[in-house]
Steps between C-alpha positions, in 0.01 A plus 500: 500500500739776434697490174878505524691721267794258519430181689838403647324265747384268227848427381627463854242236572619301201867486607485574877649173605797539259557852616487400865757233428729729318484763781562226752821402323632845511420525874687166548820604327503863614652659188231762493653740247646373161469146614491186271144575403615815340749322288242240400245763419737706283595198297130401442407854429772533229387168342139613492591847361704345221823665629832361624504706821275649761587726787248543780484826713281665758223640273422587144614857528853405590487252217488792254762693682755221512571479123502876473769505776692217345517678159630810659195716401528842653517870453436618156329173390142489365281203598187461288182364663122526484310735733201259499650270760559478874743738663766231541587515130622869482580521875828308479650710222568810725654265752788461254504883427377421144192662341172312423352610167129418456361325193144464397314161471295332226112555534417126472762312713591787731860402451793716380453649154811411291450785251483759784794335672721553194380856457582566867844351463572714199369810671727445809800422282441810284471725813837376618439545870458135577649175368239233414607195700210261595144422419272349768204336330205401732290187452190681610207310654673174408570507131835544314606830342584493133851372564609428134431869412651643832816280471557608145484870609732427793750329264479781255575763766737297723267479807457228762154355546325411828171303500318622805285189542378561848143449380589280214750235602396182317374683189628403156512640159500238212598245773794705638532660833608866487854412591536365148518872394593681818835534664324424832156421614389607844204400703327553836369236740268746687209280609248632251721420198431190290800340653512650850627405839371578845702810556743685280731369236637549155733354234709582190555237228779550266746347251835635605696344781718810557177716530362239748818518710490880513128496596571245771770736638252799499221298662729421800668829602749496212665180620792355298397252234709266288642758253613720791711225653705426184866531604441552870426286807239574754452233775185641649135529400477705178217710649783663706700608194294779344603588150219736413223688678205276492159442676330241722261314263489132589224256481380324810524119488133468617376705215716291268344177639154650446588591140639159417158354560323785321728479191408126481138582421559826320473360139165343577384840668594696188265267307228545761538873471450492135180311546374777742618767238313324221180494696525868571570580137200300384263625774592868476511541129292810395449607857816697556709723293763231459621180655880420508682462171801262517783553254504255205684181605492608866396301807405714787510388865217732574621663810198727464191504277473856392203644297430843365182682558387851411357552844763309695420659841129447463555138417729455800244655723226279364704189532576584862127494582490152346776367716763499220832647591703692235832689476639770276846440345606783474299810584795741496774432236852536638600794268237729671583396854697765691828315549511401125346795323826674431649200309495500124221360283504386143400724210136594508456399864304193599144531389417133507628451852292806613187378333537140641530638853145621466339183366663177629344284771629170632251223587555208738760258361664189620534132380259355741188708418178311509305520174182599691680775685640624173162502334378709800778756411419504137129546561581788737701675232233443245237639730659839512318753292712805564 
């Protein structure tokens, strides 16, 4: 029997009847885009995420772009983000003509280093070429960044804060979701995410109705929204009155119907993921350079289980012979990739990021992992002598 890196089929078997019924309802009413399931899902997502508002969109990348657009981020603005992340995080910044500035990460949690963030903000401010505007903190591999420290830095320097929780939606720190500190939290519903659909999708959760309205406009081609109609009459559909240049980033009703059922079991699945992570930590102790360290007070949703090993590539090759799939997140940091190499970095460069890229390896991880299968993976890791 082959070992699944992420077993989406196991979850589907559990809720297939409910998913089929949800899809059938969409097919019956025919509102395939932004239908009633989308409004229901947005309300339930906001409640789960401890926020008053949620706005769905077409994918997790657009979710990061939408608040930047709504805040008017643009030419001359600096947006601070880690390099040890997927391309979507820095990718959206040049879309707005702003400049991504790369910050190093902590060696234990792999999330943004607050001390290096502040040093980078000060360096950019002292240089005077760019205006510090936004910080994008990433909840890498499922766990929260150090939001109390990062929020304090943002407040000190007058910056907005985005929680890029594409891998970490559902994570908490001292019982709070990242939106407790962030101006917005964004997520992705790519199928492999802890809360994923069967296609593409994303969302922004926020606390500001005016910001929600602006993002709603931007996600539907810059349509007129309530504030745009004050003092004027427009008797037609508001999507035909365009008050700004927007994009097409709407969530399909079928995906929302699927996500409603997945969100219903998500809290239990987070607990199940923790059980799997605990078994890994116990079984792999002493056999690898390190197992994941979660921030004090943090609850990870364990999007990935990422170990470090001094001979990462040798271990990966060995595990392949044992039928154990692995993945490397991320073999090439963003700041050394050709499209991003000319953007600024924080003082001293990003030595932790560059070191991690040589050592990290992700093992199979999902909430439905059988204990015997997991023991097979652990034994295969422990059997490597390279």
